[in-house]
C-alpha positions in Angstrom: 208.9 42.1 -130.0 210.3 41.7 -133.5 211.4 38.3 -134.8 212.4 36.6 -138.1 213.9 39.7 -139.6 215.2 39.7 -143.2 218.2 37.7 -144.3 221.5 39.3 -143.0 223.3 38.4 -146.2 223.6 40.8 -149.2 221.4 40.2 -152.2 224.4 39.2 -154.3 225.4 36.4 -152.1 224.4 33.1 -153.7 224.6 30.6 -150.8 222.4 31.4 -147.8 222.8 28.0 -146.3 220.1 25.4 -145.6 216.5 26.6 -144.8 214.6 24.8 -142.0 210.9 24.8 -141.4 209.2 23.6 -138.3 206.1 21.5 -138.9 204.2 19.4 -136.4 207.0 19.8 -133.9 209.7 18.6 -136.3 212.3 20.4 -138.4 212.3 19.9 -142.1 215.0 21.0 -144.6 213.5 23.0 -147.5 216.7 23.4 -149.5 220.2 22.2 -148.9 223.1 24.6 -149.2 225.5 24.2 -152.1 228.5 22.0 -151.3 231.8 21.3 -152.9 232.7 22.8 -156.2 229.2 22.5 -157.7 227.7 25.8 -158.9 225.6 27.2 -156.1 222.0 28.0 -157.1 220.0 30.8 -155.6 218.3 29.3 -152.4 214.6 29.0 -152.2 213.2 31.8 -150.1 210.0 31.3 -148.2 209.5 34.9 -147.3 210.4 38.1 -149.1 213.3 40.2 -147.9 212.3 42.6 -145.0 209.6 40.2 -143.7 209.1 40.4 -140.0 206.8 38.8 -137.3 205.4 40.6 -134.3 203.5 39.0 -131.5 200.4 41.2 -131.1 197.6 40.5 -128.6 195.1 43.2 -129.3 195.5 46.8 -130.2 192.0 48.0 -129.3 192.6 49.0 -125.6 194.6 48.0 -122.6 191.6 46.1 -121.0 191.2 43.9 -124.1 195.0 43.3 -124.2 195.0 42.2 -120.6 192.1 39.9 -121.3 193.9 38.3 -124.2 197.1 37.8 -122.3 195.1 35.7 -119.9 195.0 33.1 -122.6 198.7 32.4 -122.2 200.8 30.9 -119.5 204.2 32.6 -119.2 207.1 30.6 -117.7 210.9 30.8 -117.7 213.3 28.1 -119.0 216.4 27.0 -117.2 218.4 29.3 -119.4 216.3 32.3 -118.3 214.4 32.7 -121.5 210.7 33.7 -121.4 208.5 31.0 -122.8 204.7 31.1 -123.3 202.2 28.4 -124.0 198.5 28.7 -124.7 195.9 27.6 -122.1 193.7 24.7 -122.7 190.4 25.3 -124.5 188.5 24.0 -121.5 190.0 26.7 -119.2 189.4 29.4 -121.7 185.7 28.4 -122.1 185.3 28.0 -118.3 186.7 31.5 -117.8 184.4 33.0 -120.5 181.3 31.4 -119.1 182.1 32.3 -115.5 182.5 35.9 -116.6 178.9 35.7 -117.9 177.5 33.2 -115.4 174.4 35.4 -114.7 173.3 35.0 -118.4 173.0 31.2 -118.2 169.4 30.1 -118.9 169.5 26.8 -116.9 172.0 24.3 -115.5 169.5 21.5 -114.9 170.9 18.2 -116.3 174.4 19.7 -116.6 177.2 17.5 -115.2 177.9 18.4 -111.6 181.6 17.8 -111.9 181.9 20.6 -114.5 179.4 22.7 -112.6 181.5 22.7 -109.5 184.5 24.0 -111.5 182.3 26.6 -113.0 181.0 27.7 -109.6 184.6 27.9 -108.3 185.7 30.0 -111.2 182.7 32.4 -110.8 183.4 32.5 -107.0 187.0 33.5 -107.6 185.8 36.4 -109.8 183.4 37.5 -106.9 180.5 37.1 -109.3 178.1 36.1 -106.5 178.8 39.3 -104.5 177.3 41.5 -107.2 173.9 42.9 -106.2 171.5 41.7 -108.9 173.6 39.5 -111.3 175.0 37.6 -108.3 171.6 36.5 -107.1 170.5 35.5 -110.6 173.6 33.4 -111.0 173.3 31.8 -107.6 169.7 30.8 -108.3 170.8 28.9 -111.4 173.1 26.7 -109.3 170.8 26.2 -106.4 167.8 25.1 -108.5 169.9 22.6 -110.4 172.2 21.2 -107.6 170.4 21.8 -104.3 172.4 20.8 -101.3 175.6 20.4 -103.3 175.8 24.2 -103.4 175.2 24.3 -99.6 174.1 21.5 -97.3 174.8 23.4 -94.0 174.6 27.2 -93.3 175.9 28.8 -90.2 174.8 32.4 -89.7 175.4 32.7 -86.0 175.9 36.3 -85.0 175.7 37.3 -88.7 172.5 39.4 -88.6 174.1 41.9 -91.0 174.7 39.2 -93.6 171.0 38.1 -93.2 169.7 41.7 -93.7 172.0 42.4 -96.7 171.8 39.0 -98.5 168.3 37.8 -97.5 167.2 36.9 -101.1 170.5 35.0 -101.7 170.0 33.0 -98.4 166.4 32.2 -99.4 167.7 30.8 -102.7 169.5 27.9 -101.0 167.6 24.6 -101.3 167.7 21.3 -99.4 169.7 22.6 -96.4 170.0 20.0 -93.7 171.5 22.3 -91.0 170.7 26.0 -90.4 172.1 28.0 -87.5 170.5 31.4 -87.0 171.6 31.8 -83.3 172.0 35.2 -81.7 170.5 37.2 -84.7 167.5 38.8 -82.9 165.2 38.1 -85.8 161.9 38.2 -84.0 158.6 36.6 -84.9 157.8 38.6 -88.0 161.1 38.2 -89.9 160.8 37.1 -93.5 163.5 34.4 -93.1 161.5 32.7 -90.3 158.5 32.6 -92.6 160.7 31.1 -95.3 161.5 28.2 -92.9 157.9 26.9 -93.5 158.4 26.7 -97.3 159.1 23.6 -99.3 162.6 24.7 -100.1 163.7 24.2 -96.5 161.5 21.1 -95.7 164.8 19.1 -95.6 166.2 20.9 -92.5 167.0 18.4 -89.8 168.9 20.7 -87.5 167.6 24.2 -86.7 169.3 26.5 -84.1 167.2 29.6 -83.2 168.9 30.5 -79.9 168.4 34.1 -78.7 166.2 35.3 -81.5 163.5 37.2 -79.5 160.9 34.5 -80.4 157.5 34.2 -78.7 154.6 31.8 -78.8 153.2 33.6 -81.9 156.4 32.9 -83.8 156.3 29.2 -82.9 152.6 29.0 -83.9 153.4 30.4 -87.4 156.5 28.2 -87.8 154.6 25.0 -86.9 151.3 25.6 -88.7 152.2 23.7 -91.9 153.4 20.7 -89.8 150.3 20.7 -87.6 147.7 20.9 -90.4 149.3 20.0 -93.7 152.1 17.6 -92.6 154.5 19.8 -94.5 157.2 22.3 -93.7 159.7 21.3 -91.0 158.4 17.7 -90.6 161.9 16.2 -90.9 163.3 18.2 -87.9 165.5 16.2 -85.6 167.3 18.9 -83.5 165.8 22.2 -82.4 167.4 24.9 -80.3 165.0 27.5 -78.9 167.1 28.5 -75.8 167.4 32.1 -74.6 164.0 33.1 -75.9 162.3 34.3 -72.7 158.9 35.1 -74.4 158.3 31.4 -75.2 155.9 30.0 -72.6 154.1 26.8 -71.9 151.6 27.5 -74.7 154.4 27.8 -77.3 155.9 24.4 -76.2 152.5 22.9 -77.0 153.0 23.8 -80.7 156.3 21.8 -80.7 154.4 18.5 -80.0 153.7 18.3 -83.7 157.4 17.6 -84.4 157.1 13.8 -84.0 160.6 13.0 -85.3 162.3 15.4 -82.9 165.3 13.8 -81.1 166.9 16.8 -79.3 165.3 20.0 -77.9 166.8 22.9 -76.0 164.4 25.3 -74.3 166.8 26.6 -71.6 166.0 30.2 -70.8 162.4 30.1 -72.0 159.7 31.8 -69.9 158.0 28.6 -68.7 155.5 28.9 -65.8 155.2 25.2 -64.9 158.5 23.5 -65.8 157.5 20.1 -64.4 154.3 20.0 -66.5 156.2 20.9 -69.7 158.8 18.1 -69.0 155.9 15.6 -68.6 154.1 16.7 -71.7 157.3 16.4 -73.9 157.9 12.9 -72.5 154.4 11.8 -73.0 153.7 13.1 -76.5 157.0 12.9 -78.3 159.1 10.8 -76.0 161.7 13.4 -75.1 163.5 12.9 -71.8 165.0 15.7 -69.7 168.9 15.6 -69.8 170.8 16.2 -66.6 174.0 17.1 -68.5 174.5 19.5 -71.5 174.1 17.7 -74.9 176.8 17.9 -77.5 174.2 18.4 -80.2 173.8 22.0 -79.1 177.6 22.7 -79.1 178.2 25.3 -81.8 181.6 23.8 -82.7 179.9 21.1 -84.6 177.9 23.5 -86.8 179.6 25.2 -89.8 178.9 26.2 -93.4 179.6 23.4 -95.9 179.2 23.2 -99.7 180.4 24.8 -102.9 179.3 28.3 -101.6 181.3 28.2 -98.4 183.7 30.9 -99.6 180.8 32.9 -101.1 179.3 33.3 -97.6 182.7 34.5 -96.3 182.9 36.9 -99.3 179.5 38.4 -98.3 180.6 38.9 -94.8 184.0 40.5 -95.8 182.3 42.9 -98.2 179.8 44.0 -95.5 182.6 44.5 -92.9 184.6 46.5 -95.5 181.6 48.7 -96.2 181.3 49.4 -92.4 184.8 50.6 -92.0 185.1 54.4 -91.5 186.3 56.3 -94.6 189.6 58.0 -94.7 188.1 61.5 -95.0 185.9 60.8 -92.1 188.9 59.9 -90.0 190.7 63.1 -90.8 187.6 65.1 -90.0 187.2 63.3 -86.7 190.9 64.1 -85.8 190.3 67.8 -86.7 187.2 67.9 -84.4 189.2 66.4 -81.6 192.0 68.9 -82.1 189.6 71.8 -81.8 187.9 70.2 -78.8 184.6 69.5 -80.5 182.7 66.3 -80.1 182.3 64.5 -83.4 178.8 63.2 -84.5 180.1 60.2 -86.3 178.9 57.1 -84.5 181.1 54.1 -83.7 180.8 51.1 -86.1 178.2 48.6 -84.8 180.0 45.4 -84.0 178.7 42.2 -85.5 178.9 40.1 -82.4 175.9 40.1 -80.1 176.1 39.2 -76.4 174.3 36.0 -75.8 171.6 36.2 -73.1 172.1 34.0 -70.1 169.7 31.2 -69.2 167.3 31.9 -66.3 167.2 30.2 -62.9 165.3 27.3 -64.5 168.7 26.0 -65.6 169.5 23.5 -68.3 166.3 22.4 -70.1 167.7 20.1 -72.8 165.8 17.0 -73.9 166.7 13.9 -75.9 164.8 10.8 -77.1 165.8 7.8 -75.2 166.1 4.6 -77.2 165.1 1.5 -75.2 167.7 -0.7 -76.9 170.5 1.6 -75.8 169.4 2.0 -72.2 171.7 0.7 -69.5 170.3 -2.1 -67.3 169.9 0.2 -64.3 167.7 2.6 -66.3 165.6 -0.3 -67.6 164.9 -1.3 -64.0 163.9 2.2 -63.0 161.6 2.3 -66.0 160.0 -1.0 -64.9 159.6 0.2 -61.3 158.1 3.5 -62.2 155.8 2.1 -64.9 152.9 1.5 -62.5 153.3 5.0 -61.0 153.3 6.5 -64.5 150.0 4.8 -65.3 148.3 6.4 -62.4 149.7 9.8 -63.4 148.7 9.3 -67.0 145.0 9.1 -66.1 145.2 12.5 -64.4 147.3 14.0 -67.2 145.1 12.6 -69.9 142.1 14.5 -68.4 144.1 17.7 -68.2 145.3 17.1 -71.8 141.8 16.7 -73.1 140.9 20.1 -71.6 144.0 21.7 -73.2 143.4 20.1 -76.6 139.7 21.0 -76.6 140.7 24.6 -76.0 143.6 24.5 -78.5 141.4 23.2 -81.2 139.7 26.5 -81.3 142.9 28.5 -80.8 145.2 26.4 -83.1 144.2 27.9 -86.4 144.1 31.7 -86.2 143.7 34.1 -89.1 147.5 34.2 -89.4 147.6 30.5 -89.7 145.1 30.5 -92.5 147.0 33.2 -94.3 150.2 31.2 -94.0 148.6 28.0 -95.1 147.0 29.6 -98.1 150.5 30.3 -99.5 151.0 26.6 -100.1 
């Protein structure tokens, strides 16, 4: 709008009154108006007659004008007057960098407090949902800040997110919890191969319930731990329930997870359940639990970190893309009107039905700590100690036969191909 228009007095008028100039937040009098009977001199004029001021953002185009107005905060005073104030230089720079976050060379060594604000600003602009630039930007954060970006990732029932954002998911580093339950990934999925890489060697809780896994998938997943002492060596909690193709042979591969505290193999295709229970107790100290363990309760697993909202944005974008278009709806209605069957298939729902466990029942195991055992349990252990010694001799002979066979079967061509990638 216009402001500071020319003097309203005629040119011939000698006294225009005092002239005030605001400088550094204070008003200063440039010239005092003539008083009394003294002859009035022509006042000092800062600007020529007809001078005007116009607040102009940018005249190039509407997009640029909107971009420039973002630099100001508009508020109303108590009197109802519109007032604007400029944003801080920090917020302006933060907005500019977040708009171009995919062009950052590296964030290694950059303060994490500022990086978190930058990530939030880019997330609010949906920069990480962009196909190519989003992945490039996300990788800059994950390689510099690791588990601060994401320490826990829950993708339960989200097989569409995995298929659409696989490279983004693989860019996360130093995850401690990963939930891939009910995603039907199978043995050959690229994400399961990624589990053996160094980027996910920090995973302590891995949930692979209902993923169509078999002994071959477990062999590939455990090969680095069995031979190189790398990969998922830090694993504490493992859920392999509702995978009926896992047999007694596959459970043998799990014996390399020496740090394992909790294991769920309910619904696996075991032939000799009692033998498996004894092997797990003998080799890695896991005891069969009579009651369901809280460690395998899904309510305790959720996505946590800076990128929590980013994962939600991915899911929302995918679900929006799956919604039927308006013109398809109208076409379907017309086909119904004329009695024709439409060829448009219903949208595939994201939720998968979890498979029920078999008659074997609950097969969850935990590591019993001697110092936390009740007195009654300690007595039972002491009483059964002699009986176990007798059984150990027989089991040891069986185990020697198994291990001698497994030494030849342990490293297959697939194992060598996997190990050669390290």
